[in-house]
LOSE-697346 format. One record per residue (C-alpha): residue in one letter; z, x, y. Coordinates in steps of 0.1 Angstrom, whole numbers. Example, Ala and Ser with C-alpha at 12.3 -4.5 7.8 and 13.67 -1.06 7.14 Angstrom:
BEGIN
+------+-------+-------+-------+
| resn |    pz |    px |    py |
+------+-------+-------+-------+
|    a |    78 |   123 |   -45 |
|    s |    71 |   137 |   -11 |
+------+-------+-------+-------+
***
This chain:
BEGIN
+------+-------+-------+-------+
| resn |    pz |    px |    py |
+------+-------+-------+-------+
|    x |    89 |   -10 |   147 |
|    x |    61 |   -23 |   125 |
|    x |    86 |   -36 |    98 |
|    x |   106 |   -57 |   122 |
|    x |    93 |   -87 |   141 |
|    x |   117 |   -95 |   169 |
|    x |    99 |  -125 |   184 |
|    x |   110 |  -158 |   169 |
|    x |    85 |  -172 |   144 |
|    x |    87 |  -209 |   135 |
|    x |    89 |  -211 |    97 |
|    x |   106 |  -245 |    95 |
|    x |    77 |  -258 |    74 |
|    x |    87 |  -236 |    44 |
|    x |   104 |  -252 |    14 |
|    x |   132 |  -232 |     1 |
|    x |   141 |  -229 |   -36 |
|    x |   177 |  -219 |   -45 |
|    x |   182 |  -190 |   -68 |
|    x |   218 |  -182 |   -79 |
|    x |   231 |  -147 |   -74 |
|    x |   227 |  -126 |  -105 |
|    x |   258 |  -107 |   -95 |
|    x |   280 |  -136 |  -104 |
|    x |   296 |  -140 |   -70 |
|    x |   296 |  -171 |   -49 |
|    x |   266 |  -182 |   -29 |
|    x |   229 |  -180 |   -35 |
|    x |   196 |  -166 |   -22 |
|    x |   168 |  -189 |   -10 |
|    x |   132 |  -181 |   -16 |
|    x |    99 |  -196 |    -4 |
|    x |    62 |  -189 |    -3 |
|    x |    32 |  -197 |    18 |
|    x |    -2 |  -197 |     1 |
|    x |   -22 |  -213 |    30 |
|    x |   -37 |  -180 |    41 |
|    x |   -59 |  -154 |    25 |
|    x |   -29 |  -136 |     9 |
|    x |     1 |  -154 |    -5 |
|    x |    33 |  -145 |    14 |
|    x |    67 |  -145 |    -1 |
|    x |   100 |  -151 |    19 |
|    x |   136 |  -147 |    11 |
|    x |   168 |  -153 |    31 |
|    x |   201 |  -135 |    31 |
|    x |   231 |  -149 |    13 |
|    x |   240 |  -185 |    22 |
|    x |   260 |  -215 |    11 |
|    x |   260 |  -252 |    20 |
|    x |   292 |  -249 |    41 |
|    x |   288 |  -218 |    61 |
|    x |   250 |  -215 |    62 |
|    x |   233 |  -181 |    62 |
|    x |   261 |  -155 |    63 |
|    x |   247 |  -124 |    46 |
|    x |   226 |   -94 |    58 |
|    x |   208 |   -85 |    26 |
|    x |   174 |   -88 |    43 |
|    x |   184 |   -60 |    67 |
|    x |   194 |   -39 |    37 |
|    x |   158 |   -43 |    23 |
|    x |   143 |   -27 |    54 |
|    x |   169 |     1 |    55 |
|    x |   163 |    10 |    18 |
|    x |   125 |     8 |    21 |
|    x |   126 |    33 |    50 |
|    x |   147 |    56 |    28 |
|    x |   122 |    52 |    -1 |
|    x |    94 |    60 |    23 |
|    x |   112 |    92 |    34 |
|    x |   114 |   104 |    -3 |
|    x |    78 |    93 |   -10 |
|    x |    88 |    67 |   -36 |
|    x |    65 |    38 |   -42 |
|    x |    81 |     5 |   -32 |
|    x |    74 |   -31 |   -22 |
|    x |    68 |   -34 |    15 |
|    x |    90 |   -59 |    34 |
|    x |    88 |   -71 |    70 |
|    x |   120 |   -83 |    87 |
|    x |   111 |  -115 |   106 |
|    x |   132 |  -132 |   133 |
|    x |   126 |  -168 |   124 |
|    x |   136 |  -204 |   126 |
|    x |   141 |  -221 |    92 |
|    x |   152 |  -254 |    80 |
|    x |   176 |  -255 |    50 |
|    x |   190 |  -287 |    37 |
|    x |   181 |  -305 |    69 |
|    x |   198 |  -279 |    91 |
|    x |   180 |  -255 |   114 |
|    x |   189 |  -218 |   115 |
|    x |   178 |  -189 |   136 |
|    x |   180 |  -158 |   113 |
|    x |   162 |  -127 |   101 |
|    x |   144 |  -130 |    68 |
|    x |   122 |  -109 |    46 |
|    x |    85 |  -114 |    42 |
|    x |    63 |   -96 |    16 |
|    x |    30 |   -99 |    -3 |
|    x |    22 |   -99 |   -39 |
|    x |    22 |   -64 |   -54 |
|    x |     2 |   -73 |   -85 |
|    x |   -33 |   -59 |   -86 |
|    x |   -63 |   -81 |   -95 |
|    x |   -62 |   -90 |  -131 |
|    x |   -26 |   -80 |  -136 |
|    x |     2 |  -101 |  -150 |
|    x |    39 |   -94 |  -148 |
|    x |    68 |   -95 |  -172 |
|    x |   103 |   -83 |  -168 |
|    x |   112 |   -49 |  -182 |
|    x |   140 |   -65 |  -202 |
|    x |   115 |   -88 |  -220 |
|    x |    89 |   -60 |  -224 |
|    x |   115 |   -37 |  -239 |
|    x |   127 |   -64 |  -263 |
|    x |    91 |   -68 |  -275 |
|    x |    82 |   -31 |  -280 |
|    x |   113 |   -11 |  -284 |
|    x |   119 |    10 |  -315 |
|    x |   150 |     6 |  -337 |
|    x |   182 |    16 |  -318 |
|    x |   161 |    28 |  -288 |
|    x |   180 |    24 |  -255 |
|    x |   162 |    11 |  -224 |
|    x |   164 |    46 |  -209 |
|    x |   148 |    63 |  -240 |
|    x |   122 |    35 |  -241 |
|    x |   112 |    42 |  -205 |
|    x |   109 |    79 |  -213 |
|    x |    87 |    72 |  -243 |
|    x |    65 |    50 |  -221 |
|    x |    60 |    79 |  -196 |
|    x |    82 |    63 |  -169 |
|    x |   108 |    90 |  -167 |
|    x |   101 |    99 |  -130 |
|    x |   103 |    63 |  -120 |
|    x |   137 |    60 |  -136 |
|    x |   149 |    92 |  -119 |
|    x |   137 |    78 |   -85 |
|    x |   155 |    45 |   -92 |
|    x |   187 |    62 |  -102 |
|    x |   186 |    83 |   -70 |
|    x |   180 |    55 |   -46 |
|    x |   205 |    32 |   -63 |
|    x |   232 |    58 |   -60 |
|    x |   226 |    65 |   -24 |
|    x |   228 |    28 |   -14 |
|    x |   250 |    16 |   -43 |
|    x |   226 |   -10 |   -55 |
|    x |   246 |   -35 |   -75 |
|    x |   218 |   -55 |   -89 |
|    x |   193 |   -35 |  -110 |
|    x |   192 |   -60 |  -139 |
|    x |   163 |   -62 |  -164 |
|    x |   143 |   -87 |  -143 |
|    x |   146 |   -66 |  -111 |
|    x |   123 |   -41 |  -127 |
|    x |    89 |   -55 |  -137 |
|    x |    60 |   -43 |  -159 |
|    x |    25 |   -50 |  -147 |
|    x |    -2 |   -54 |  -174 |
|    x |   -40 |   -57 |  -172 |
|    x |   -54 |   -68 |  -205 |
|    x |   -90 |   -61 |  -195 |
|    x |   -83 |   -26 |  -182 |
|    x |   -57 |   -21 |  -210 |
|    x |   -33 |    -7 |  -185 |
|    x |     5 |    -9 |  -182 |
|    x |    26 |     2 |  -153 |
|    x |    59 |    -4 |  -136 |
|    x |    59 |   -24 |  -104 |
|    x |    69 |    -7 |   -72 |
|    x |   106 |    -7 |   -67 |
|    x |   118 |   -39 |   -51 |
|    x |   149 |   -61 |   -44 |
|    x |   176 |   -39 |   -28 |
|    x |   195 |   -65 |    -9 |
|    x |   227 |   -63 |   -29 |
|    x |   234 |   -28 |   -17 |
|    x |   251 |    -8 |    11 |
|    x |   279 |   -29 |    26 |
|    x |   265 |   -63 |    15 |
|    x |   300 |   -75 |     5 |
|    x |   313 |   -70 |    40 |
|    x |   311 |   -98 |    65 |
|    x |   339 |   -90 |    89 |
|    x |   351 |   -59 |   107 |
|    x |   382 |   -58 |    86 |
|    x |   362 |   -58 |    54 |
|    x |   340 |   -31 |    68 |
|    x |   368 |    -9 |    78 |
|    x |   384 |   -11 |    44 |
|    x |   352 |    -4 |    25 |
|    x |   351 |    31 |     9 |
|    x |   314 |    42 |    11 |
|    x |   319 |    69 |   -16 |
|    x |   337 |    47 |   -42 |
|    x |   320 |    44 |   -76 |
|    x |   319 |     6 |   -81 |
|    x |   307 |   -13 |  -111 |
|    x |   270 |   -23 |  -109 |
|    x |   243 |   -39 |  -130 |
|    x |   218 |   -14 |  -143 |
|    x |   196 |   -24 |  -172 |
|    x |   182 |    11 |  -178 |
|    x |   214 |    30 |  -171 |
|    x |   251 |    24 |  -171 |
|    x |   274 |     3 |  -149 |
|    x |   280 |    34 |  -127 |
|    x |   254 |    47 |  -103 |
|    x |   273 |    79 |  -103 |
|    x |   269 |    84 |  -140 |
|    x |   233 |    74 |  -138 |
|    x |   224 |    99 |  -111 |
|    x |   241 |   126 |  -132 |
|    x |   213 |   120 |  -158 |
|    x |   187 |   132 |  -133 |
|    x |   177 |   168 |  -138 |
|    x |   181 |   194 |  -111 |
|    x |   143 |   201 |  -112 |
|    x |   137 |   166 |   -99 |
|    x |   160 |   170 |   -69 |
|    x |   145 |   204 |   -61 |
|    x |   111 |   188 |   -55 |
|    x |   125 |   161 |   -32 |
|    x |   123 |   162 |     6 |
|    x |   157 |   173 |    19 |
|    x |   174 |   146 |    39 |
|    x |   189 |   157 |    72 |
|    x |   214 |   137 |    91 |
|    x |   190 |   133 |   120 |
|    x |   165 |   117 |    96 |
|    x |   188 |    87 |    94 |
|    x |   181 |    79 |   131 |
|    x |   146 |    68 |   120 |
|    x |   159 |    49 |    90 |
|    x |   182 |    28 |   112 |
|    x |   159 |    26 |   143 |
|    x |   155 |    -8 |   158 |
|    x |   185 |   -26 |   143 |
|    x |   206 |   -27 |   175 |
|    x |   199 |   -63 |   182 |
|    x |   196 |   -74 |   145 |
|    x |   230 |   -64 |   132 |
|    x |   262 |   -51 |   148 |
|    x |   264 |   -13 |   156 |
|    x |   295 |   -11 |   134 |
|    x |   275 |   -21 |   104 |
|    x |   247 |     3 |   112 |
|    x |   273 |    32 |   115 |
|    x |   289 |    23 |    82 |
|    x |   256 |    21 |    63 |
|    x |   245 |    54 |    79 |
|    x |   278 |    71 |    69 |
|    x |   274 |    57 |    33 |
|    x |   239 |    71 |    28 |
|    x |   247 |   105 |    43 |
|    x |   280 |   110 |    25 |
|    x |   265 |   100 |    -8 |
|    x |   235 |   124 |    -2 |
|    x |   258 |   153 |     6 |
|    x |   278 |   146 |   -26 |
|    x |   248 |   152 |   -47 |
|    x |   254 |   190 |   -44 |
|    x |   287 |   188 |   -61 |
|    x |   274 |   163 |   -87 |
+------+-------+-------+-------+
***
């Protein structure tokens, strides 16, 4: 698979900066970059803490979700899952991490949707209505769909970005990115995995919508769904191809069940 590098890459030279989880739970995500080449590369690790090390599997989630986005033809940031050696707080780890490149075009600057909305909203205008006025309605519908299918918990106002080019006088939303806190990201043991209800409507962060991915996807018109490619259960084999040696088969099975059951539930919604 082109989006997974299984051979171990030595990235112990990277310097990791700690970013607290926006979800409010314990732990943090570590990020780094390398600007020594022609194109700047960005890296991020799964959830970690100073006691247990790297324990999460959010980086795997990014690849799963990007494959799902590709199936539906939705623009998104491209990640590569890299098997790597890293050094964090003087300890070496062998792990899988995410690598990506800058999605800004030449001459573009970025600002969070939350800040852009605060600057240009009309009186009593909601973020959802603001996006519709800006012509970003389809983007919001695509986001609501994917966030429902994978139960994305972390679509806060900085996880959606506005790209501006002053010279070209253009404004656009960045490709969808940052889907790590989704699927079964809260599960670290088999017991937690077995107890996890893949159809449960859990509270999430959603700047544009509500705290329910179910309520958000209800706002998507039927005409939008009618134009989508129809997901079949066998299509999920490609979505999860190549993860056998990356994450346990029980996690793959649970994530696969989650996406399929949530997709099937859209008919009744």
